[in-house]
PyMOL Python script that loads the backbone (N, CA, C, O; Angstrom):
from pymol import cmd

cmd.read_pdbstr("""\
ATOM      1  N   UNK A   1      72.734  39.731  72.513  1.00  0.00           N
ATOM      2  CA  UNK A   1      72.460  41.013  71.877  1.00  0.00           C
ATOM      3  C   UNK A   1      71.112  40.941  71.172  1.00  0.00           C
ATOM      4  O   UNK A   1      70.898  40.043  70.358  1.00  0.00           O
ATOM      5  N   UNK A   2      70.196  41.864  71.463  1.00  0.00           N
ATOM      6  CA  UNK A   2      68.890  41.840  70.800  1.00  0.00           C
ATOM      7  C   UNK A   2      69.035  42.028  69.290  1.00  0.00           C
ATOM      8  O   UNK A   2      69.859  42.819  68.831  1.00  0.00           O
ATOM      9  N   UNK A   3      68.235  41.302  68.534  1.00  0.00           N
ATOM     10  CA  UNK A   3      68.308  41.421  67.074  1.00  0.00           C
ATOM     11  C   UNK A   3      67.482  42.590  66.558  1.00  0.00           C
ATOM     12  O   UNK A   3      67.629  42.993  65.404  1.00  0.00           O
ATOM     13  N   UNK A   4      66.621  43.131  67.397  1.00  0.00           N
ATOM     14  CA  UNK A   4      65.725  44.198  66.964  1.00  0.00           C
ATOM     15  C   UNK A   4      66.253  45.584  67.311  1.00  0.00           C
ATOM     16  O   UNK A   4      65.567  46.377  67.954  1.00  0.00           O
ATOM     17  N   UNK A   5      67.480  45.868  66.878  1.00  0.00           N
ATOM     18  CA  UNK A   5      68.063  47.186  67.090  1.00  0.00           C
ATOM     19  C   UNK A   5      68.135  47.924  65.766  1.00  0.00           C
ATOM     20  O   UNK A   5      68.410  47.320  64.729  1.00  0.00           O
ATOM     21  N   UNK A   6      67.891  49.219  65.796  1.00  0.00           N
ATOM     22  CA  UNK A   6      68.070  50.079  64.624  1.00  0.00           C
ATOM     23  C   UNK A   6      69.127  51.114  64.956  1.00  0.00           C
ATOM     24  O   UNK A   6      69.142  51.662  66.058  1.00  0.00           O
ATOM     25  N   UNK A   7      70.007  51.383  64.011  1.00  0.00           N
ATOM     26  CA  UNK A   7      71.041  52.394  64.184  1.00  0.00           C
ATOM     27  C   UNK A   7      70.682  53.568  63.275  1.00  0.00           C
ATOM     28  O   UNK A   7      70.491  53.384  62.073  1.00  0.00           O
ATOM     29  N   UNK A   8      70.589  54.766  63.838  1.00  0.00           N
ATOM     30  CA  UNK A   8      70.135  55.949  63.106  1.00  0.00           C
ATOM     31  C   UNK A   8      71.269  56.947  62.916  1.00  0.00           C
ATOM     32  O   UNK A   8      72.001  57.265  63.852  1.00  0.00           O
ATOM     33  N   UNK A   9      71.398  57.430  61.692  1.00  0.00           N
ATOM     34  CA  UNK A   9      72.419  58.419  61.357  1.00  0.00           C
ATOM     35  C   UNK A   9      71.800  59.469  60.448  1.00  0.00           C
ATOM     36  O   UNK A   9      70.786  59.219  59.797  1.00  0.00           O
ATOM     37  N   UNK A  10      72.415  60.646  60.408  1.00  0.00           N
ATOM     38  CA  UNK A  10      71.971  61.716  59.522  1.00  0.00           C
ATOM     39  C   UNK A  10      72.954  61.799  58.363  1.00  0.00           C
ATOM     40  O   UNK A  10      74.149  62.009  58.569  1.00  0.00           O
ATOM     41  N   UNK A  11      72.441  61.631  57.131  1.00  0.00           N
ATOM     42  CA  UNK A  11      73.257  61.745  55.922  1.00  0.00           C
ATOM     43  C   UNK A  11      72.846  63.037  55.227  1.00  0.00           C
ATOM     44  O   UNK A  11      71.658  63.298  55.038  1.00  0.00           O
ATOM     45  N   UNK A  12      73.839  63.847  54.847  1.00  0.00           N
ATOM     46  CA  UNK A  12      73.520  65.131  54.224  1.00  0.00           C
ATOM     47  C   UNK A  12      74.395  65.368  53.008  1.00  0.00           C
ATOM     48  O   UNK A  12      75.442  64.742  52.845  1.00  0.00           O
ATOM     49  N   UNK A  13      73.948  66.285  52.155  1.00  0.00           N
ATOM     50  CA  UNK A  13      74.714  66.663  50.970  1.00  0.00           C
ATOM     51  C   UNK A  13      74.885  68.172  50.963  1.00  0.00           C
ATOM     52  O   UNK A  13      73.922  68.912  51.167  1.00  0.00           O
ATOM     53  N   UNK A  14      76.116  68.633  50.728  1.00  0.00           N
ATOM     54  CA  UNK A  14      76.378  70.071  50.593  1.00  0.00           C
ATOM     55  C   UNK A  14      77.191  70.294  49.340  1.00  0.00           C
ATOM     56  O   UNK A  14      78.169  69.593  49.079  1.00  0.00           O
ATOM     57  N   UNK A  15      76.773  71.282  48.566  1.00  0.00           N
ATOM     58  CA  UNK A  15      77.459  71.638  47.318  1.00  0.00           C
ATOM     59  C   UNK A  15      78.924  71.925  47.602  1.00  0.00           C
ATOM     60  O   UNK A  15      79.247  72.671  48.527  1.00  0.00           O
ATOM     61  N   UNK A  16      79.804  71.340  46.815  1.00  0.00           N
ATOM     62  CA  UNK A  16      81.232  71.552  46.985  1.00  0.00           C
ATOM     63  C   UNK A  16      81.876  70.637  48.014  1.00  0.00           C
ATOM     64  O   UNK A  16      83.099  70.502  48.048  1.00  0.00           O
ATOM     65  N   UNK A  17      81.068  70.013  48.845  1.00  0.00           N
ATOM     66  CA  UNK A  17      81.587  69.107  49.870  1.00  0.00           C
ATOM     67  C   UNK A  17      81.198  67.669  49.555  1.00  0.00           C
ATOM     68  O   UNK A  17      81.992  66.747  49.739  1.00  0.00           O
ATOM     69  N   UNK A  18      79.977  67.487  49.081  1.00  0.00           N
ATOM     70  CA  UNK A  18      79.490  66.146  48.764  1.00  0.00           C
ATOM     71  C   UNK A  18      78.660  65.566  49.897  1.00  0.00           C
ATOM     72  O   UNK A  18      78.139  66.291  50.744  1.00  0.00           O
ATOM     73  N   UNK A  19      78.549  64.250  49.894  1.00  0.00           N
ATOM     74  CA  UNK A  19      77.758  63.542  50.898  1.00  0.00           C
ATOM     75  C   UNK A  19      78.562  63.375  52.176  1.00  0.00           C
ATOM     76  O   UNK A  19      79.777  63.188  52.133  1.00  0.00           O
ATOM     77  N   UNK A  20      77.879  63.443  53.316  1.00  0.00           N
ATOM     78  CA  UNK A  20      78.531  63.264  54.601  1.00  0.00           C
ATOM     79  C   UNK A  20      77.558  62.589  55.558  1.00  0.00           C
ATOM     80  O   UNK A  20      76.341  62.688  55.399  1.00  0.00           O
ATOM     81  N   UNK A  21      78.106  61.911  56.541  1.00  0.00           N
ATOM     82  CA  UNK A  21      77.272  61.240  57.538  1.00  0.00           C
ATOM     83  C   UNK A  21      77.793  61.591  58.926  1.00  0.00           C
ATOM     84  O   UNK A  21      79.001  61.651  59.155  1.00  0.00           O
ATOM     85  N   UNK A  22      76.871  61.819  59.836  1.00  0.00           N
ATOM     86  CA  UNK A  22      77.245  62.092  61.225  1.00  0.00           C
ATOM     87  C   UNK A  22      76.386  61.227  62.130  1.00  0.00           C
ATOM     88  O   UNK A  22      75.201  61.029  61.858  1.00  0.00           O
ATOM     89  N   UNK A  23      76.970  60.708  63.204  1.00  0.00           N
ATOM     90  CA  UNK A  23      76.101  60.034  64.167  1.00  0.00           C
ATOM     91  C   UNK A  23      75.187  61.096  64.755  1.00  0.00           C
ATOM     92  O   UNK A  23      75.655  62.178  65.109  1.00  0.00           O
ATOM     93  N   UNK A  24      73.906  60.816  64.867  1.00  0.00           N
ATOM     94  CA  UNK A  24      72.986  61.866  65.283  1.00  0.00           C
ATOM     95  C   UNK A  24      73.151  62.262  66.743  1.00  0.00           C
ATOM     96  O   UNK A  24      72.485  63.195  67.191  1.00  0.00           O
ATOM     97  N   UNK A  25      74.010  61.591  67.500  1.00  0.00           N
ATOM     98  CA  UNK A  25      74.277  62.053  68.860  1.00  0.00           C
ATOM     99  C   UNK A  25      75.124  63.316  68.867  1.00  0.00           C
ATOM    100  O   UNK A  25      75.219  63.987  69.895  1.00  0.00           O
ATOM    101  N   UNK A  26      75.745  63.655  67.729  1.00  0.00           N
ATOM    102  CA  UNK A  26      76.578  64.847  67.674  1.00  0.00           C
ATOM    103  C   UNK A  26      75.780  66.115  67.358  1.00  0.00           C
ATOM    104  O   UNK A  26      76.349  67.200  67.240  1.00  0.00           O
ATOM    105  N   UNK A  27      74.480  65.973  67.224  1.00  0.00           N
ATOM    106  CA  UNK A  27      73.639  67.131  66.950  1.00  0.00           C
ATOM    107  C   UNK A  27      72.402  67.070  67.836  1.00  0.00           C
ATOM    108  O   UNK A  27      72.236  66.141  68.627  1.00  0.00           O
ATOM    109  N   UNK A  28      71.561  68.042  67.698  1.00  0.00           N
ATOM    110  CA  UNK A  28      70.353  68.083  68.512  1.00  0.00           C
ATOM    111  C   UNK A  28      69.176  67.382  67.834  1.00  0.00           C
ATOM    112  O   UNK A  28      68.048  67.445  68.324  1.00  0.00           O
ATOM    113  N   UNK A  29      69.439  66.709  66.699  1.00  0.00           N
ATOM    114  CA  UNK A  29      68.329  66.115  65.955  1.00  0.00           C
ATOM    115  C   UNK A  29      67.669  64.950  66.683  1.00  0.00           C
ATOM    116  O   UNK A  29      66.443  64.859  66.737  1.00  0.00           O
ATOM    117  N   UNK A  30      68.486  64.061  67.243  1.00  0.00           N
ATOM    118  CA  UNK A  30      67.946  62.927  67.976  1.00  0.00           C
ATOM    119  C   UNK A  30      68.638  62.867  69.327  1.00  0.00           C
ATOM    120  O   UNK A  30      69.590  62.108  69.509  1.00  0.00           O
ATOM    121  N   UNK A  31      68.166  63.657  70.263  1.00  0.00           N
ATOM    122  CA  UNK A  31      68.862  63.782  71.535  1.00  0.00           C
ATOM    123  C   UNK A  31      68.745  62.530  72.393  1.00  0.00           C
ATOM    124  O   UNK A  31      69.480  62.393  73.371  1.00  0.00           O
ATOM    125  N   UNK A  32      67.842  61.615  72.055  1.00  0.00           N
ATOM    126  CA  UNK A  32      67.686  60.403  72.855  1.00  0.00           C
ATOM    127  C   UNK A  32      68.672  59.316  72.480  1.00  0.00           C
ATOM    128  O   UNK A  32      68.734  58.294  73.165  1.00  0.00           O
ATOM    129  N   UNK A  33      69.442  59.492  71.423  1.00  0.00           N
ATOM    130  CA  UNK A  33      70.434  58.501  71.047  1.00  0.00           C
ATOM    131  C   UNK A  33      70.299  58.060  69.612  1.00  0.00           C
ATOM    132  O   UNK A  33      69.371  58.465  68.912  1.00  0.00           O
ATOM    133  N   UNK A  34      71.226  57.228  69.172  1.00  0.00           N
ATOM    134  CA  UNK A  34      71.231  56.754  67.795  1.00  0.00           C
ATOM    135  C   UNK A  34      70.665  55.351  67.658  1.00  0.00           C
ATOM    136  O   UNK A  34      70.439  54.889  66.539  1.00  0.00           O
ATOM    137  N   UNK A  35      70.431  54.659  68.771  1.00  0.00           N
ATOM    138  CA  UNK A  35      70.021  53.257  68.723  1.00  0.00           C
ATOM    139  C   UNK A  35      68.602  53.113  69.264  1.00  0.00           C
ATOM    140  O   UNK A  35      68.293  53.592  70.355  1.00  0.00           O
ATOM    141  N   UNK A  36      67.747  52.451  68.492  1.00  0.00           N
ATOM    142  CA  UNK A  36      66.382  52.185  68.940  1.00  0.00           C
ATOM    143  C   UNK A  36      66.229  50.693  69.180  1.00  0.00           C
ATOM    144  O   UNK A  36      66.530  49.882  68.305  1.00  0.00           O
ATOM    145  N   UNK A  37      65.766  50.338  70.356  1.00  0.00           N
ATOM    146  CA  UNK A  37      65.576  48.942  70.734  1.00  0.00           C
ATOM    147  C   UNK A  37      64.093  48.602  70.632  1.00  0.00           C
ATOM    148  O   UNK A  37      63.289  49.038  71.456  1.00  0.00           O
ATOM    149  N   UNK A  38      63.734  47.813  69.604  1.00  0.00           N
ATOM    150  CA  UNK A  38      62.332  47.457  69.386  1.00  0.00           C
ATOM    151  C   UNK A  38      61.808  46.507  70.455  1.00  0.00           C
ATOM    152  O   UNK A  38      60.612  46.502  70.744  1.00  0.00           O
ATOM    153  N   UNK A  39      62.701  45.692  71.053  1.00  0.00           N
ATOM    154  CA  UNK A  39      62.261  44.791  72.127  1.00  0.00           C
ATOM    155  C   UNK A  39      61.746  45.580  73.324  1.00  0.00           C
ATOM    156  O   UNK A  39      60.747  45.208  73.940  1.00  0.00           O
ATOM    157  N   UNK A  40      62.434  46.675  73.652  1.00  0.00           N
ATOM    158  CA  UNK A  40      62.049  47.499  74.805  1.00  0.00           C
ATOM    159  C   UNK A  40      61.190  48.697  74.403  1.00  0.00           C
ATOM    160  O   UNK A  40      60.640  49.384  75.263  1.00  0.00           O
ATOM    161  N   UNK A  41      61.073  48.950  73.082  1.00  0.00           N
ATOM    162  CA  UNK A  41      60.313  50.082  72.566  1.00  0.00           C
ATOM    163  C   UNK A  41      60.830  51.415  73.120  1.00  0.00           C
ATOM    164  O   UNK A  41      60.062  52.264  73.571  1.00  0.00           O
ATOM    165  N   UNK A  42      62.179  51.570  73.069  1.00  0.00           N
ATOM    166  CA  UNK A  42      62.774  52.801  73.580  1.00  0.00           C
ATOM    167  C   UNK A  42      64.096  53.088  72.889  1.00  0.00           C
ATOM    168  O   UNK A  42      64.724  52.200  72.313  1.00  0.00           O
ATOM    169  N   UNK A  43      64.503  54.353  72.961  1.00  0.00           N
ATOM    170  CA  UNK A  43      65.818  54.760  72.480  1.00  0.00           C
ATOM    171  C   UNK A  43      66.853  54.357  73.508  1.00  0.00           C
ATOM    172  O   UNK A  43      66.606  54.438  74.712  1.00  0.00           O
ATOM    173  N   UNK A  44      68.008  53.926  73.040  1.00  0.00           N
ATOM    174  CA  UNK A  44      69.092  53.523  73.927  1.00  0.00           C
ATOM    175  C   UNK A  44      70.200  54.556  73.828  1.00  0.00           C
ATOM    176  O   UNK A  44      70.730  54.798  72.744  1.00  0.00           O
ATOM    177  N   UNK A  45      70.549  55.159  74.936  1.00  0.00           N
ATOM    178  CA  UNK A  45      71.668  56.079  74.980  1.00  0.00           C
ATOM    179  C   UNK A  45      72.862  55.284  75.483  1.00  0.00           C
ATOM    180  O   UNK A  45      72.807  54.699  76.565  1.00  0.00           O
ATOM    181  N   UNK A  46      73.935  55.256  74.712  1.00  0.00           N
ATOM    182  CA  UNK A  46      75.089  54.443  75.078  1.00  0.00           C
ATOM    183  C   UNK A  46      76.363  55.259  74.953  1.00  0.00           C
ATOM    184  O   UNK A  46      76.423  56.212  74.176  1.00  0.00           O
ATOM    185  N   UNK A  47      77.366  54.891  75.706  1.00  0.00           N
ATOM    186  CA  UNK A  47      78.650  55.557  75.599  1.00  0.00           C
ATOM    187  C   UNK A  47      79.756  54.591  75.985  1.00  0.00           C
ATOM    188  O   UNK A  47      79.566  53.692  76.804  1.00  0.00           O
ATOM    189  N   UNK A  48      80.910  54.796  75.380  1.00  0.00           N
ATOM    190  CA  UNK A  48      82.044  53.886  75.520  1.00  0.00           C
ATOM    191  C   UNK A  48      82.489  53.736  76.964  1.00  0.00           C
ATOM    192  O   UNK A  48      82.828  52.630  77.387  1.00  0.00           O
ATOM    193  N   UNK A  49      82.496  54.808  77.724  1.00  0.00           N
ATOM    194  CA  UNK A  49      83.011  54.774  79.098  1.00  0.00           C
ATOM    195  C   UNK A  49      81.964  54.349  80.125  1.00  0.00           C
ATOM    196  O   UNK A  49      82.203  54.443  81.329  1.00  0.00           O
ATOM    197  N   UNK A  50      80.817  53.884  79.660  1.00  0.00           N
ATOM    198  CA  UNK A  50      79.760  53.483  80.584  1.00  0.00           C
ATOM    199  C   UNK A  50      80.200  52.285  81.429  1.00  0.00           C
ATOM    200  O   UNK A  50      80.892  51.387  80.948  1.00  0.00           O
ATOM    201  N   UNK A  51      79.790  52.292  82.677  1.00  0.00           N
ATOM    202  CA  UNK A  51      80.065  51.147  83.548  1.00  0.00           C
ATOM    203  C   UNK A  51      79.162  49.965  83.200  1.00  0.00           C
ATOM    204  O   UNK A  51      79.471  48.820  83.531  1.00  0.00           O
ATOM    205  N   UNK A  52      78.043  50.254  82.529  1.00  0.00           N
ATOM    206  CA  UNK A  52      77.147  49.191  82.090  1.00  0.00           C
ATOM    207  C   UNK A  52      77.747  48.534  80.849  1.00  0.00           C
ATOM    208  O   UNK A  52      77.946  49.190  79.826  1.00  0.00           O
ATOM    209  N   UNK A  53      78.033  47.240  80.944  1.00  0.00           N
ATOM    210  CA  UNK A  53      78.716  46.525  79.860  1.00  0.00           C
ATOM    211  C   UNK A  53      77.930  46.569  78.553  1.00  0.00           C
ATOM    212  O   UNK A  53      78.524  46.713  77.484  1.00  0.00           O
ATOM    213  N   UNK A  54      76.594  46.446  78.619  1.00  0.00           N
ATOM    214  CA  UNK A  54      75.783  46.458  77.396  1.00  0.00           C
ATOM    215  C   UNK A  54      75.788  47.840  76.746  1.00  0.00           C
ATOM    216  O   UNK A  54      75.849  47.940  75.520  1.00  0.00           O
ATOM    217  N   UNK A  55      75.726  48.908  77.547  1.00  0.00           N
ATOM    218  CA  UNK A  55      75.782  50.262  76.982  1.00  0.00           C
ATOM    219  C   UNK A  55      77.106  50.501  76.268  1.00  0.00           C
ATOM    220  O   UNK A  55      77.132  51.104  75.195  1.00  0.00           O
ATOM    221  N   UNK A  56      78.209  50.031  76.856  1.00  0.00           N
ATOM    222  CA  UNK A  56      79.522  50.192  76.234  1.00  0.00           C
ATOM    223  C   UNK A  56      79.602  49.379  74.948  1.00  0.00           C
ATOM    224  O   UNK A  56      80.165  49.846  73.958  1.00  0.00           O
ATOM    225  N   UNK A  57      79.042  48.160  74.949  1.00  0.00           N
ATOM    226  CA  UNK A  57      79.042  47.321  73.753  1.00  0.00           C
ATOM    227  C   UNK A  57      78.202  47.945  72.644  1.00  0.00           C
ATOM    228  O   UNK A  57      78.611  47.942  71.483  1.00  0.00           O
ATOM    229  N   UNK A  58      77.031  48.480  72.990  1.00  0.00           N
ATOM    230  CA  UNK A  58      76.179  49.123  71.987  1.00  0.00           C
ATOM    231  C   UNK A  58      76.876  50.334  71.379  1.00  0.00           C
ATOM    232  O   UNK A  58      76.741  50.591  70.182  1.00  0.00           O
ATOM    233  N   UNK A  59      77.618  51.078  72.192  1.00  0.00           N
ATOM    234  CA  UNK A  59      78.341  52.227  71.649  1.00  0.00           C
ATOM    235  C   UNK A  59      79.406  51.770  70.663  1.00  0.00           C
ATOM    236  O   UNK A  59      79.611  52.406  69.629  1.00  0.00           O
ATOM    237  N   UNK A  60      80.085  50.667  70.978  1.00  0.00           N
ATOM    238  CA  UNK A  60      81.088  50.114  70.063  1.00  0.00           C
ATOM    239  C   UNK A  60      80.439  49.709  68.743  1.00  0.00           C
ATOM    240  O   UNK A  60      80.982  49.978  67.671  1.00  0.00           O
ATOM    241  N   UNK A  61      79.267  49.058  68.821  1.00  0.00           N
ATOM    242  CA  UNK A  61      78.543  48.666  67.599  1.00  0.00           C
ATOM    243  C   UNK A  61      78.095  49.886  66.812  1.00  0.00           C
ATOM    244  O   UNK A  61      78.176  49.902  65.583  1.00  0.00           O
ATOM    245  N   UNK A  62      77.618  50.915  67.522  1.00  0.00           N
ATOM    246  CA  UNK A  62      77.162  52.140  66.880  1.00  0.00           C
ATOM    247  C   UNK A  62      78.302  52.794  66.108  1.00  0.00           C
ATOM    248  O   UNK A  62      78.119  53.210  64.963  1.00  0.00           O
ATOM    249  N   UNK A  63      79.481  52.887  66.730  1.00  0.00           N
ATOM    250  CA  UNK A  63      80.642  53.484  66.061  1.00  0.00           C
ATOM    251  C   UNK A  63      81.103  52.632  64.885  1.00  0.00           C
ATOM    252  O   UNK A  63      81.542  53.162  63.864  1.00  0.00           O
ATOM    253  N   UNK A  64      81.005  51.314  65.026  1.00  0.00           N
ATOM    254  CA  UNK A  64      81.390  50.414  63.935  1.00  0.00           C
ATOM    255  C   UNK A  64      80.480  50.610  62.726  1.00  0.00           C
ATOM    256  O   UNK A  64      80.956  50.677  61.593  1.00  0.00           O
ATOM    257  N   UNK A  65      79.165  50.702  62.966  1.00  0.00           N
ATOM    258  CA  UNK A  65      78.212  50.953  61.875  1.00  0.00           C
ATOM    259  C   UNK A  65      78.489  52.306  61.232  1.00  0.00           C
ATOM    260  O   UNK A  65      78.450  52.443  60.009  1.00  0.00           O
ATOM    261  N   UNK A  66      78.771  53.309  62.074  1.00  0.00           N
ATOM    262  CA  UNK A  66      79.066  54.649  61.567  1.00  0.00           C
ATOM    263  C   UNK A  66      80.303  54.629  60.658  1.00  0.00           C
ATOM    264  O   UNK A  66      80.288  55.217  59.576  1.00  0.00           O
ATOM    265  N   UNK A  67      81.359  53.960  61.093  1.00  0.00           N
ATOM    266  CA  UNK A  67      82.591  53.907  60.288  1.00  0.00           C
ATOM    267  C   UNK A  67      82.356  53.221  58.950  1.00  0.00           C
ATOM    268  O   UNK A  67      82.895  53.644  57.928  1.00  0.00           O
ATOM    269  N   UNK A  68      81.548  52.157  58.956  1.00  0.00           N
ATOM    270  CA  UNK A  68      81.247  51.445  57.719  1.00  0.00           C
ATOM    271  C   UNK A  68      80.481  52.345  56.751  1.00  0.00           C
ATOM    272  O   UNK A  68      80.798  52.406  55.563  1.00  0.00           O
ATOM    273  N   UNK A  69      79.473  53.041  57.271  1.00  0.00           N
ATOM    274  CA  UNK A  69      78.679  53.943  56.437  1.00  0.00           C
ATOM    275  C   UNK A  69      79.529  55.109  55.941  1.00  0.00           C
ATOM    276  O   UNK A  69      79.422  55.500  54.779  1.00  0.00           O
ATOM    277  N   UNK A  70      80.371  55.667  56.810  1.00  0.00           N
ATOM    278  CA  UNK A  70      81.253  56.778  56.430  1.00  0.00           C
ATOM    279  C   UNK A  70      82.207  56.349  55.310  1.00  0.00           C
ATOM    280  O   UNK A  70      82.447  57.106  54.370  1.00  0.00           O
ATOM    281  N   UNK A  71      82.742  55.142  55.415  1.00  0.00           N
ATOM    282  CA  UNK A  71      83.643  54.620  54.388  1.00  0.00           C
ATOM    283  C   UNK A  71      82.928  54.477  53.048  1.00  0.00           C
ATOM    284  O   UNK A  71      83.478  54.837  52.007  1.00  0.00           O
ATOM    285  N   UNK A  72      81.708  53.954  53.073  1.00  0.00           N
ATOM    286  CA  UNK A  72      80.932  53.791  51.836  1.00  0.00           C
ATOM    287  C   UNK A  72      80.631  55.142  51.196  1.00  0.00           C
ATOM    288  O   UNK A  72      80.704  55.279  49.975  1.00  0.00           O
ATOM    289  N   UNK A  73      80.295  56.138  52.009  1.00  0.00           N
ATOM    290  CA  UNK A  73      79.989  57.468  51.478  1.00  0.00           C
ATOM    291  C   UNK A  73      81.256  58.118  50.914  1.00  0.00           C
ATOM    292  O   UNK A  73      81.197  58.800  49.891  1.00  0.00           O
ATOM    293  N   UNK A  74      82.399  57.910  51.576  1.00  0.00           N
ATOM    294  CA  UNK A  74      83.667  58.439  51.036  1.00  0.00           C
ATOM    295  C   UNK A  74      83.965  57.843  49.663  1.00  0.00           C
ATOM    296  O   UNK A  74      84.380  58.559  48.751  1.00  0.00           O
ATOM    297  N   UNK A  75      83.756  56.540  49.513  1.00  0.00           N
ATOM    298  CA  UNK A  75      83.958  55.890  48.212  1.00  0.00           C
ATOM    299  C   UNK A  75      82.997  56.452  47.167  1.00  0.00           C
ATOM    300  O   UNK A  75      83.384  56.674  46.020  1.00  0.00           O
ATOM    301  N   UNK A  76      81.757  56.680  47.557  1.00  0.00           N
ATOM    302  CA  UNK A  76      80.767  57.237  46.635  1.00  0.00           C
ATOM    303  C   UNK A  76      81.177  58.639  46.191  1.00  0.00           C
ATOM    304  O   UNK A  76      81.047  58.978  45.015  1.00  0.00           O
ATOM    305  N   UNK A  77      81.672  59.458  47.126  1.00  0.00           N
ATOM    306  CA  UNK A  77      82.110  60.812  46.790  1.00  0.00           C
ATOM    307  C   UNK A  77      83.330  60.790  45.865  1.00  0.00           C
ATOM    308  O   UNK A  77      83.428  61.598  44.941  1.00  0.00           O
ATOM    309  N   UNK A  78      84.255  59.866  46.117  1.00  0.00           N
ATOM    310  CA  UNK A  78      85.431  59.730  45.245  1.00  0.00           C
ATOM    311  C   UNK A  78      85.019  59.358  43.834  1.00  0.00           C
ATOM    312  O   UNK A  78      85.581  59.870  42.866  1.00  0.00           O
ATOM    313  N   UNK A  79      84.031  58.458  43.708  1.00  0.00           N
ATOM    314  CA  UNK A  79      83.534  58.062  42.392  1.00  0.00           C
ATOM    315  C   UNK A  79      82.867  59.213  41.677  1.00  0.00           C
ATOM    316  O   UNK A  79      83.002  59.348  40.461  1.00  0.00           O
ATOM    317  N   UNK A  80      82.143  60.052  42.415  1.00  0.00           N
ATOM    318  CA  UNK A  80      81.453  61.197  41.813  1.00  0.00           C
ATOM    319  C   UNK A  80      82.470  62.213  41.299  1.00  0.00           C
ATOM    320  O   UNK A  80      82.274  62.813  40.242  1.00  0.00           O
ATOM    321  N   UNK A  81      83.563  62.405  42.051  1.00  0.00           N
ATOM    322  CA  UNK A  81      84.600  63.355  41.631  1.00  0.00           C
ATOM    323  C   UNK A  81      85.336  62.841  40.408  1.00  0.00           C
ATOM    324  O   UNK A  81      85.618  63.613  39.490  1.00  0.00           O
ATOM    325  N   UNK A  82      85.656  61.545  40.376  1.00  0.00           N
ATOM    326  CA  UNK A  82      86.405  61.006  39.239  1.00  0.00           C
ATOM    327  C   UNK A  82      85.552  60.921  37.983  1.00  0.00           C
ATOM    328  O   UNK A  82      86.095  60.914  36.879  1.00  0.00           O
ATOM    329  N   UNK A  83      84.226  60.857  38.121  1.00  0.00           N
ATOM    330  CA  UNK A  83      83.335  60.807  36.962  1.00  0.00           C
ATOM    331  C   UNK A  83      82.977  62.196  36.450  1.00  0.00           C
ATOM    332  O   UNK A  83      82.405  62.321  35.367  1.00  0.00           O
ATOM    333  N   UNK A  84      83.300  63.233  37.200  1.00  0.00           N
ATOM    334  CA  UNK A  84      82.922  64.595  36.805  1.00  0.00           C
ATOM    335  C   UNK A  84      83.837  65.138  35.731  1.00  0.00           C
ATOM    336  O   UNK A  84      83.660  66.271  35.284  1.00  0.00           O
TER     337      UNK A  84
END
""", "prot")
cmd.dss("prot")
cmd.show_as("cartoon", "prot")
cmd.util.cbc("prot")
cmd.orient("prot")
């Protein structure tokens, strides 16, 4: 697995809702994908059902990073509500 990968997500704040994170593949903001490979100097589009083993693995890593970030933001929002 290349060490020079970046995972990109969009984090937003809305009044009454708080902080939220979405993988940018779910919007039109970064249509080339959420993963940038610095070794190849290109965006990597990956999906779980891909026949290419590396694309499927990258999608698994992307979702894992997303879940970790989503969990951290949920904890941050809970702390903000309890401190209010």
